C-alpha positions as CSV (number, residue, x, y, z in Angstrom):
1,M,-32.3,-32.4,9.7
2,L,-34.1,-30.0,7.3
3,R,-36.9,-32.4,6.6
4,S,-37.5,-33.1,10.3
5,I,-37.6,-29.4,11.2
6,L,-40.0,-28.6,8.3
7,T,-42.2,-31.6,9.2
8,R,-42.4,-30.7,12.8
9,F,-43.1,-27.0,12.5
10,L,-45.2,-27.0,9.3
11,R,-47.7,-29.6,10.5
12,P,-49.8,-27.1,12.5
13,H,-50.1,-24.9,9.3
14,S,-51.1,-27.7,6.9
15,R,-54.3,-25.9,5.9
16,L,-52.2,-23.0,4.6
17,L,-50.0,-25.5,2.7
18,V,-53.1,-27.1,1.2
19,G,-54.3,-23.7,0.1
20,V,-50.9,-23.0,-1.5
21,L,-51.1,-26.3,-3.4
22,V,-54.6,-25.7,-4.7
23,F,-54.0,-22.2,-5.9
24,Q,-50.6,-23.0,-7.3
25,L,-52.2,-25.9,-9.2
26,G,-54.8,-23.5,-10.6
27,Q,-52.2,-21.0,-11.6
28,S,-50.1,-23.7,-13.3
29,I,-53.0,-25.2,-15.2
30,A,-53.9,-21.8,-16.5
31,N,-50.4,-21.1,-17.4
32,L,-50.1,-24.4,-19.3
33,Y,-53.4,-23.8,-21.1
34,L,-52.5,-20.4,-22.6
35,P,-50.0,-21.7,-25.2
36,T,-52.6,-24.1,-26.6
37,L,-55.1,-21.3,-27.0
38,N,-52.5,-19.2,-28.6
39,A,-51.7,-22.0,-31.1
40,D,-55.5,-22.2,-31.9
41,I,-55.6,-18.5,-32.6
42,I,-52.6,-18.7,-35.0
43,D,-53.8,-21.9,-36.8
44,N,-57.6,-21.3,-36.8
45,G,-57.9,-17.6,-36.5
46,V,-54.9,-15.8,-38.1
47,A,-54.2,-18.4,-40.8
48,K,-57.8,-18.5,-41.8
49,G,-58.5,-14.8,-41.3
50,D,-61.3,-15.5,-38.8
51,T,-61.5,-12.3,-36.7
52,A,-64.4,-13.5,-34.6
53,Y,-62.5,-16.7,-33.6
54,I,-59.5,-14.5,-32.7
55,I,-61.6,-12.2,-30.5
56,T,-63.5,-15.1,-28.8
57,T,-60.4,-17.1,-28.1
58,G,-58.5,-14.0,-27.0
59,G,-61.3,-13.2,-24.6
60,W,-60.9,-16.7,-23.0
61,M,-57.2,-16.1,-22.8
62,L,-57.8,-12.8,-21.0
63,L,-60.2,-14.4,-18.5
64,I,-57.7,-17.3,-17.9
65,T,-54.9,-14.8,-17.3
66,L,-57.0,-12.9,-14.8
67,G,-57.7,-16.2,-13.0
68,Q,-54.0,-17.1,-13.1
69,I,-53.1,-13.7,-11.5
70,A,-55.8,-14.2,-8.7
71,C,-54.5,-17.8,-8.0
72,A,-50.9,-16.6,-7.9
73,I,-51.7,-13.7,-5.4
74,T,-53.7,-16.0,-3.2
75,A,-51.0,-18.7,-3.3
76,V,-48.3,-16.2,-2.4
77,Y,-50.4,-14.9,0.5
78,F,-50.9,-18.4,1.9
79,G,-47.3,-19.2,1.4
80,A,-46.1,-16.1,3.2
81,R,-48.4,-16.8,6.1
82,A,-47.1,-20.3,6.4
83,A,-43.4,-19.2,6.2
84,M,-43.8,-16.4,8.7
85,S,-45.7,-18.7,11.1
86,L,-43.0,-21.3,10.7
87,G,-40.3,-18.8,11.5
88,R,-42.2,-17.5,14.6
89,D,-42.7,-21.1,15.9
90,I,-39.1,-22.1,15.4
91,R,-37.8,-18.9,17.1
92,L,-40.1,-19.5,20.0
93,A,-39.1,-23.2,20.3
94,V,-35.4,-22.3,20.2
95,F,-35.8,-19.5,22.7
96,T,-37.8,-21.7,25.0
97,R,-35.2,-24.5,24.9
98,V,-32.4,-22.0,25.5
99,G,-34.3,-20.6,28.4
100,A,-34.3,-24.1,29.9
101,F,-30.6,-24.5,29.5
102,S,-28.3,-24.4,32.5
103,E,-25.1,-22.4,32.4
104,R,-23.3,-25.5,31.1
105,E,-25.3,-25.7,27.9
106,V,-25.1,-21.9,27.3
107,Q,-21.3,-22.1,27.6
108,L,-21.3,-25.2,25.3
109,F,-22.9,-23.3,22.4
110,G,-21.8,-19.8,23.3
111,A,-24.1,-16.8,23.4
112,P,-23.2,-15.4,19.9
113,S,-23.9,-18.8,18.3
114,L,-27.2,-19.1,20.1
115,I,-28.2,-15.6,18.8
116,T,-27.2,-16.5,15.2
117,R,-29.2,-19.7,15.4
118,T,-32.2,-17.9,16.7
119,T,-32.1,-15.2,14.1
120,N,-30.1,-15.8,10.9
121,D,-30.5,-19.6,10.8
122,V,-34.2,-19.4,11.4
123,Q,-34.4,-16.8,8.6
124,Q,-32.7,-19.2,6.2
125,V,-35.3,-21.9,6.8
126,Q,-38.1,-19.4,6.7
127,M,-37.0,-18.1,3.3
128,L,-36.7,-21.6,2.0
129,V,-40.3,-22.3,2.9
130,L,-41.4,-19.0,1.3
131,M,-39.6,-19.7,-1.9
132,S,-40.9,-23.3,-1.9
133,C,-44.5,-22.1,-1.6
134,T,-44.1,-19.5,-4.4
135,M,-41.8,-21.4,-6.8
136,M,-41.2,-25.0,-5.9
137,V,-44.8,-26.0,-5.8
138,S,-45.6,-24.6,-9.3
139,A,-42.3,-25.6,-10.9
140,P,-42.8,-29.4,-11.0
141,I,-46.5,-29.0,-12.0
142,T,-45.5,-26.7,-14.8
143,A,-42.5,-28.9,-15.9
144,V,-44.5,-32.2,-16.0
145,G,-47.5,-30.6,-17.6
146,G,-45.3,-28.8,-20.1
147,V,-43.7,-32.0,-21.1
148,I,-47.1,-33.8,-21.7
149,L,-48.5,-30.9,-23.7
150,A,-45.3,-30.4,-25.7
151,L,-45.4,-34.0,-26.7
152,Q,-49.0,-33.6,-27.8
153,Q,-48.0,-30.8,-30.1
154,D,-45.2,-32.7,-31.8
155,L,-43.6,-36.0,-30.7
156,Q,-40.6,-35.8,-33.1
157,L,-39.2,-32.7,-31.4
158,S,-39.3,-34.2,-28.0
159,W,-35.6,-35.2,-28.2
160,I,-34.7,-31.6,-27.6
161,I,-36.5,-31.7,-24.2
162,A,-34.9,-35.1,-23.5
163,V,-31.5,-33.5,-24.0
164,A,-32.0,-30.0,-22.5
165,V,-33.6,-31.0,-19.2
166,P,-31.0,-33.6,-18.1
167,L,-28.2,-31.4,-19.2
168,L,-29.6,-28.5,-17.1
169,L,-30.0,-30.8,-14.1
170,I,-26.4,-32.1,-14.4
171,C,-25.0,-28.6,-14.6
172,V,-27.0,-27.3,-11.7
173,G,-26.2,-30.3,-9.5
174,A,-22.5,-30.0,-10.1
175,I,-22.6,-26.3,-9.1
176,V,-24.8,-26.9,-6.0
177,S,-22.5,-29.7,-4.7
178,R,-19.6,-27.1,-4.7
179,M,-21.7,-24.5,-3.0
180,V,-22.7,-26.5,0.1
181,P,-19.3,-26.5,1.9
182,W,-19.0,-22.8,1.5
183,F,-22.5,-22.2,2.9
184,R,-21.6,-24.3,5.9
185,K,-18.4,-22.3,6.5
186,M,-20.3,-19.1,6.1
187,Q,-22.8,-19.9,8.9
188,G,-19.9,-20.8,11.3
189,R,-18.0,-17.6,10.3
190,I,-21.1,-15.5,11.0
191,D,-21.0,-16.9,14.6
192,A,-17.4,-15.6,14.8
193,V,-18.5,-12.1,13.7
194,N,-21.2,-12.1,16.3
195,R,-18.8,-13.2,19.0
196,V,-16.2,-10.6,18.2
197,L,-18.8,-7.8,17.9
198,R,-20.5,-8.8,21.1
199,E,-17.2,-8.8,23.0
200,Q,-16.2,-5.4,21.6
201,L,-19.6,-3.8,22.4
202,T,-19.7,-5.4,25.9
203,G,-16.1,-4.5,26.7
204,I,-16.0,-1.1,25.0
205,R,-14.7,0.6,28.2
206,V,-11.8,-1.9,28.5
207,V,-11.0,-1.5,24.8
208,R,-10.7,2.3,25.2
209,A,-9.0,2.1,28.5
210,F,-6.1,0.1,27.0
211,V,-6.2,2.0,23.7
212,R,-6.9,-1.3,21.8
213,E,-9.2,0.2,19.2
214,P,-6.8,-0.5,16.3
215,V,-6.2,-4.1,17.4
216,E,-9.9,-4.8,17.9
217,T,-10.7,-3.1,14.5
218,A,-8.1,-5.4,12.9
219,R,-9.6,-8.4,14.7
220,F,-13.1,-7.6,13.5
221,A,-11.8,-7.0,10.0
222,A,-10.2,-10.5,9.9
223,V,-13.4,-12.3,10.9
224,N,-15.4,-10.0,8.6
225,A,-13.1,-10.8,5.7
226,D,-13.6,-14.6,6.4
227,V,-17.4,-14.2,6.1
228,A,-16.9,-12.2,2.9
229,E,-14.6,-14.8,1.5
230,A,-17.1,-17.6,2.1
231,A,-19.9,-15.5,0.7
232,L,-17.8,-14.7,-2.4
233,K,-16.9,-18.3,-3.0
234,A,-20.5,-19.4,-2.8
235,G,-21.6,-16.4,-4.8
236,R,-19.2,-17.1,-7.6
237,W,-20.6,-20.6,-8.0
238,M,-24.1,-19.1,-7.8
239,M,-23.1,-16.6,-10.5
240,T,-22.2,-19.3,-12.9
241,M,-25.6,-21.0,-12.5
242,F,-27.8,-18.5,-14.3
243,P,-25.6,-17.9,-17.4
244,I,-25.5,-21.7,-17.9
245,V,-29.3,-21.9,-17.5
246,M,-29.9,-19.1,-20.0
247,L,-27.3,-20.7,-22.4
248,I,-29.1,-24.0,-22.4
249,L,-32.5,-22.2,-22.7
250,N,-31.4,-20.2,-25.7
251,L,-29.7,-23.1,-27.4
252,S,-32.9,-25.2,-26.9
253,S,-35.0,-22.4,-28.4
254,V,-32.7,-22.1,-31.4
255,A,-32.9,-25.9,-31.9
256,V,-36.7,-25.9,-31.7
257,I,-36.9,-23.2,-34.4
258,W,-34.3,-24.8,-36.5
259,F,-35.6,-28.3,-36.5
260,G,-39.2,-27.0,-36.3
261,A,-38.8,-25.3,-39.7
262,F,-38.2,-28.7,-41.3
263,R,-41.3,-30.1,-39.4
264,V,-43.4,-27.2,-40.8
265,E,-42.3,-28.2,-44.3
266,D,-43.6,-31.7,-43.5
267,G,-47.0,-30.5,-42.5
268,M,-46.6,-29.3,-38.9
269,Q,-48.7,-26.2,-38.2
270,V,-47.0,-22.9,-37.2
271,G,-49.3,-22.6,-34.1
272,A,-48.2,-26.0,-32.9
273,L,-44.5,-25.1,-33.3
274,T,-45.1,-21.8,-31.4
275,A,-46.9,-23.8,-28.6
276,F,-44.1,-26.3,-28.5
277,L,-41.5,-23.5,-28.1
278,S,-43.6,-21.9,-25.4
279,Y,-43.9,-25.2,-23.5
280,L,-40.1,-25.8,-23.8
281,V,-39.5,-22.3,-22.4
282,Q,-41.9,-23.1,-19.5
283,I,-40.2,-26.4,-18.8
284,L,-36.8,-24.9,-18.7
285,M,-37.9,-21.8,-16.7
286,S,-39.5,-24.2,-14.2
287,V,-36.2,-26.0,-13.9
288,M,-34.5,-22.6,-13.5
289,M,-37.0,-21.6,-10.8
290,A,-36.1,-24.9,-9.1
291,T,-32.5,-23.8,-9.2
292,F,-33.4,-21.0,-6.8
293,M,-34.4,-23.8,-4.4
294,F,-31.2,-25.7,-5.1
295,V,-29.3,-22.6,-4.1
296,M,-31.3,-22.1,-0.9
297,V,-31.7,-25.8,0.2
298,P,-28.0,-26.3,1.1
299,R,-27.8,-23.2,3.2
300,A,-31.2,-23.9,4.8
301,A,-30.1,-27.5,5.5
302,V,-27.0,-26.2,7.3
303,A,-29.1,-23.7,9.3
304,A,-31.7,-26.4,10.1
305,S,-29.0,-28.8,11.4
306,R,-27.7,-26.0,13.7
307,I,-31.2,-25.3,14.9
308,R,-31.8,-29.0,15.5
309,E,-28.6,-29.2,17.6
310,V,-30.1,-26.7,20.0
311,L,-33.6,-28.3,20.1
312,D,-32.1,-31.8,20.6
313,T,-29.8,-30.7,23.5
314,E,-31.4,-31.7,26.7
315,P,-30.8,-29.4,29.7
316,S,-28.5,-30.8,32.3
317,V,-30.8,-29.3,35.0
318,V,-34.1,-31.1,34.5
319,P,-37.3,-30.1,36.4
320,P,-38.5,-33.0,38.7
321,A,-41.2,-35.3,37.4
322,R,-43.2,-34.9,40.6
323,P,-42.1,-31.6,42.1
324,V,-42.5,-31.0,45.8
325,T,-44.7,-28.0,46.5
326,E,-44.9,-28.1,50.2
327,L,-41.9,-27.0,52.2
328,R,-40.9,-28.4,55.6
329,E,-39.0,-25.4,56.9
330,T,-38.6,-21.6,56.3
331,G,-35.5,-19.8,55.3
332,T,-33.0,-22.7,55.8
333,L,-30.1,-23.7,53.6
334,E,-28.2,-26.9,53.9
335,L,-25.4,-28.6,51.9
336,F,-24.5,-32.1,52.7
337,E,-21.2,-33.5,51.4
338,V,-21.7,-31.6,48.1
339,G,-19.3,-31.8,45.3
340,F,-19.2,-30.5,41.7
341,H,-17.2,-31.7,38.8
342,Y,-17.3,-30.0,35.3
343,P,-17.5,-32.6,32.5
344,G,-14.0,-33.4,31.2
345,A,-12.2,-31.6,34.1
346,E,-9.5,-33.6,35.8
347,Q,-10.2,-32.2,39.3
348,P,-13.5,-31.3,41.0
349,V,-14.3,-27.7,41.6
350,L,-16.0,-28.5,45.0
351,S,-15.5,-31.4,47.3
352,D,-17.3,-32.5,50.5
353,I,-19.0,-29.1,51.2
354,S,-21.3,-29.3,54.2
355,F,-23.0,-26.5,56.2
356,R,-26.4,-25.3,57.4
357,A,-27.8,-21.8,57.6
358,E,-30.9,-21.2,59.8
359,R,-33.5,-18.6,59.3
360,G,-32.2,-15.1,60.3
361,Q,-28.6,-16.3,60.1
362,T,-25.8,-14.8,58.0
363,V,-23.3,-17.2,56.5
364,A,-20.3,-15.8,54.7
365,V,-17.9,-17.5,52.3
366,I,-14.4,-16.2,51.7
367,G,-11.5,-17.6,49.9
368,S,-8.9,-16.9,47.2
369,T,-9.8,-16.5,43.5
370,G,-10.7,-19.8,41.9
371,A,-11.6,-21.5,45.3
372,G,-15.1,-22.4,43.9
373,K,-17.1,-19.7,45.7
374,T,-19.3,-18.7,42.7
375,T,-19.8,-22.4,41.7
376,L,-21.1,-23.0,45.3
377,V,-23.5,-20.1,45.0
378,N,-24.8,-21.4,41.6
379,L,-25.8,-24.7,43.2
380,L,-28.3,-23.2,45.6
381,P,-30.8,-21.7,43.0
382,R,-30.0,-24.8,40.8
383,L,-28.2,-23.0,38.0
384,F,-26.0,-26.2,38.1
385,D,-26.8,-29.6,39.7
386,A,-24.4,-30.9,42.2
387,T,-22.5,-34.0,41.0
388,A,-22.2,-35.3,44.5
389,G,-24.1,-34.8,47.8
390,T,-27.4,-32.9,48.3
391,V,-28.4,-29.3,48.4
392,Y,-31.4,-28.5,50.6
393,V,-33.6,-25.4,50.6
394,D,-36.2,-25.2,53.4
395,G,-35.6,-28.8,54.1
396,V,-36.2,-30.1,50.6
397,D,-33.7,-31.3,48.0
398,V,-33.6,-28.6,45.3
399,A,-33.6,-31.4,42.6
400,E,-37.1,-32.4,43.9
401,L,-38.4,-28.9,44.5
402,D,-40.7,-27.1,42.1
403,P,-38.4,-24.6,40.2
404,D,-40.8,-21.7,40.5
405,L,-41.2,-22.3,44.2
406,L,-37.4,-22.6,44.7
407,W,-36.7,-19.3,42.8
408,S,-39.5,-17.5,44.7
409,R,-37.6,-18.3,48.0
410,I,-34.2,-17.0,46.8
411,G,-33.0,-13.6,45.9
412,L,-29.7,-13.8,44.0
413,V,-27.4,-10.9,43.3
414,P,-24.8,-12.2,40.9
415,Q,-21.1,-11.4,40.8
416,R,-21.7,-9.4,37.6
417,P,-24.9,-7.5,38.1
418,Y,-26.9,-7.1,34.8
419,L,-29.6,-4.5,34.2
420,F,-32.0,-4.7,31.3
421,S,-32.8,-1.9,28.9
422,G,-35.8,0.0,30.2
423,T,-36.3,2.1,33.3
424,V,-35.1,1.9,36.9
425,A,-38.6,0.8,37.9
426,S,-38.9,-1.9,35.2
427,N,-35.6,-3.3,36.4
428,L,-36.6,-3.3,40.1
429,R,-39.9,-4.9,39.3
430,Y,-38.2,-7.8,37.5
431,G,-38.8,-10.2,40.3
432,K,-42.1,-8.7,41.5
433,P,-44.1,-7.0,38.6
434,D,-46.8,-5.7,40.9
435,A,-44.5,-4.0,43.3
436,S,-45.7,-0.5,44.3
437,D,-43.5,2.7,44.1
438,E,-43.3,2.6,47.9
439,E,-41.8,-0.9,47.8
440,L,-39.3,0.3,45.2
441,W,-38.2,3.3,47.2
442,R,-37.9,1.1,50.3
443,A,-35.6,-1.3,48.5
444,L,-33.6,1.6,47.1
445,E,-33.2,3.1,50.6
446,I,-31.9,-0.2,52.0
447,A,-29.5,-0.6,49.0
448,Q,-28.2,2.9,49.5
449,A,-29.4,3.8,46.0
450,A,-32.2,6.2,46.7
451,D,-30.1,9.3,46.6
452,F,-28.6,8.8,43.1
453,V,-31.9,7.6,41.7
454,R,-33.6,10.8,42.9
455,E,-30.9,12.8,41.1
456,M,-31.5,10.9,37.8
457,E,-33.8,12.6,35.3
458,G,-37.2,10.9,35.8
459,G,-36.4,9.2,39.1
460,L,-37.9,5.7,38.9
461,E,-38.7,6.3,35.3
462,A,-35.1,7.2,34.4
463,Q,-33.8,5.2,31.4
464,I,-31.3,2.4,31.9
465,A,-29.2,1.2,28.9
466,Q,-28.8,-2.5,28.1
467,G,-26.5,-4.1,30.6
468,G,-26.7,-1.0,32.8
469,T,-23.9,0.8,30.9
470,S,-25.6,4.2,31.6
471,V,-24.7,3.9,35.3
472,S,-21.5,3.4,37.2
473,G,-20.4,0.0,38.5
474,G,-21.3,0.8,42.1
475,Q,-24.7,2.2,41.0
476,R,-25.3,-0.9,38.9
477,Q,-24.4,-3.1,41.9
478,R,-26.8,-1.3,44.3
479,L,-29.6,-1.4,41.8
480,A,-29.1,-5.1,41.4
481,I,-29.3,-5.5,45.2
482,A,-32.4,-3.3,45.3
483,R,-34.0,-5.6,42.7
484,A,-33.5,-8.6,44.9
485,L,-34.9,-6.6,47.9
486,V,-38.1,-5.8,46.1
487,K,-38.8,-9.5,45.8
488,R,-38.6,-9.9,49.6
489,P,-37.4,-13.5,49.5
490,E,-36.6,-15.7,52.5
491,I,-33.0,-16.3,51.4
492,Y,-30.6,-13.7,50.0
493,I,-27.5,-14.8,48.1
494,F,-24.9,-12.1,47.5
495,D,-22.1,-13.3,45.2
496,D,-19.4,-10.7,45.8
497,S,-22.1,-8.1,45.4
498,F,-20.5,-5.4,47.5
499,S,-17.1,-5.3,45.8
500,A,-17.8,-2.0,43.9
501,L,-18.9,-0.2,47.0
502,D,-16.7,1.9,49.2
503,L,-16.3,0.8,52.9
504,A,-18.7,3.4,54.3
505,T,-21.5,2.5,51.8
506,D,-20.9,-1.2,52.3
507,A,-21.3,-0.8,56.1
508,R,-24.5,1.3,55.8
509,L,-26.0,-1.2,53.4
510,R,-25.2,-4.2,55.6
511,A,-26.6,-2.4,58.7
512,A,-29.8,-1.6,56.8
513,L,-30.1,-5.2,55.6
514,K,-29.7,-6.5,59.2
515,R,-32.2,-4.0,60.5
516,E,-34.9,-4.3,57.8
517,E,-34.6,-8.0,56.8
518,R,-33.8,-9.5,60.2
519,D,-35.9,-12.6,59.5
520,A,-34.2,-13.4,56.2
521,T,-31.3,-15.8,55.7
522,F,-28.1,-14.4,54.1
523,L,-25.4,-16.2,52.2
524,I,-22.6,-13.7,51.4
525,V,-19.6,-14.4,49.2
526,A,-17.0,-11.6,49.6
527,Q,-13.4,-10.8,49.1
528,R,-13.3,-8.1,51.8
529,V,-13.0,-9.2,55.4
530,S,-14.8,-6.1,56.5
531,T,-17.9,-7.2,54.6
532,I,-18.3,-10.5,56.5
533,I,-16.7,-9.7,59.8
534,D,-20.1,-9.7,61.6
535,A,-21.4,-13.0,60.0
536,D,-22.7,-15.7,62.3
537,L,-20.7,-18.3,60.4
538,I,-17.7,-17.8,58.1
539,L,-16.6,-20.5,55.8
540,V,-13.1,-20.4,54.5
541,L,-12.9,-22.0,51.1
542,D,-9.6,-23.1,49.5
543,D,-9.2,-25.3,46.4
544,G,-12.9,-26.3,46.5
545,R,-12.8,-27.5,50.2
546,I,-13.9,-25.9,53.5
547,V,-10.6,-25.4,55.4
548,G,-12.1,-23.4,58.2
549,R,-15.5,-22.5,59.8
550,G,-16.5,-20.3,62.7
551,S,-16.8,-16.6,63.7
552,H,-14.3,-14.0,62.8
553,E,-12.6,-14.2,66.2
554,E,-12.4,-18.0,66.1
555,L,-11.0,-18.1,62.7
556,L,-8.5,-15.3,63.3
557,A,-7.2,-17.2,66.3
558,G,-7.1,-20.7,64.8
559,N,-7.1,-20.7,61.0
560,P,-3.9,-19.8,59.2
561,T,-5.6,-19.3,55.8
562,Y,-8.2,-16.8,57.2
563,A,-5.5,-15.1,59.2
564,E,-3.4,-14.7,56.1
565,I,-6.4,-13.1,54.2
566,V,-7.1,-10.8,57.1
567,G,-3.4,-9.9,57.5
568,S,-3.0,-9.1,53.8
569,Q,-6.0,-6.7,53.8
570,L,-5.0,-5.0,57.0
571,T,-1.5,-4.4,55.7
572,A,-3.0,-2.9,52.5
573,E,-5.2,-0.6,54.5
574,E,-2.4,0.5,56.8
575,A,-0.2,1.2,53.8
576,R,-2.7,3.8,52.8
């Protein structure tokens, strides 16, 4: 998974990676050459008292060091550019894929998990690339070069390298193998933290209304403790790694000096012994730098697999290969024997739904909770694809219609209206960015929202908090209706969009809609009979099937289900 992600997203930045390789190679060569020069100074300068040789060779060491610094800075710059570009591209790819998901895929992953995968998981892969470019490239070059040059200094001491390096790799490998499961658990538990936090922030009013702050605090503390536990377990294994590395490094250095002293008695020069020790330290330090990568690779691999899951998930609602761009009709809706069945569900949500709405008509859908009203509404703008039958908009199957053209014909006000952080104007212009202020005020007047917007500080430029939490439920609902009205579509779909309005405001809004948008087609899902009483066609939905259709009078006279709904509401009103 990790390899495929890196290959796919680093390929466009191959020039930066070549730059990293070239300059890291230059830095490593310079770093490897310095101990040899230092040995020459000791053996040919200090031992012989040749000051001129010391100054000349020292000058070369200074120049090489400056070159090494320049190469290191340039390599880090190229590596950082490559890592940041990779992170940007992965985030864009994940966001684009999530944007193509239908409601089914979003529910499959869950919004908190998708957020974690787009942020935290991408950051883990990005940090791996950054560390690879700054450490992993130079580490093998330094290690291999250090071994070669150390053997040139003295072959008989090479057994210390042959023992130290494998011992270090075995220890690091054993530790890393125990860290991987905890990193995997940690990413999953971060999802749980995001989920709980998102629920608490979104439902803060409900939490406070039911005085559930202590319960929610305890709930968050539990998932937070789970993350801390996984991080501590992984951290403890990580903590043991560096003491082990330093222990092996120090023992190896002692061994070089101890056994090197006997080699000096046999004729080995002191400078060569110093160079051998320097190369051994470089080799082991390179292995230690690689341990940083061993620490990061498991976590990045887990993150990459989670990213790949999102990128490999195909949307269930797929744009047509040859989309229809010419419509046969204007403002018509038709469902022909439509059914919908959720994957794995025993019973279908909708069965054999058929009706037609002509331009200028108002079709209403009413039914008990769970009857399938919202599912029916979601099939029209193709948020879901029907599993049976056909949905037509303007005479064309929505599965064959160009998505942008389909959505341009429909104005949807969802059951839970959502406003974005920004201003009133920016929210209203969401469907029509070039709408004038006059168009915005017209939509607000029809939606019965103009009065409270005028009273807000700044009017159209009044600030709206994320989700619309800075306004009341009724105001949020009216602003969502106004947003759809600004778009001026041919077909309006209101999914229980008048539920937060009082009866008088509801009546004024519907009257204004009928007067100002007389050529538009309306599909209204409602719980209140008063909202749909004037509809041209009322569909009574029960258990996913149409059990009655007709006008209010016709249904009241001949449909027991509708009569029961009307009777229950009238009784409630009379009781008041």
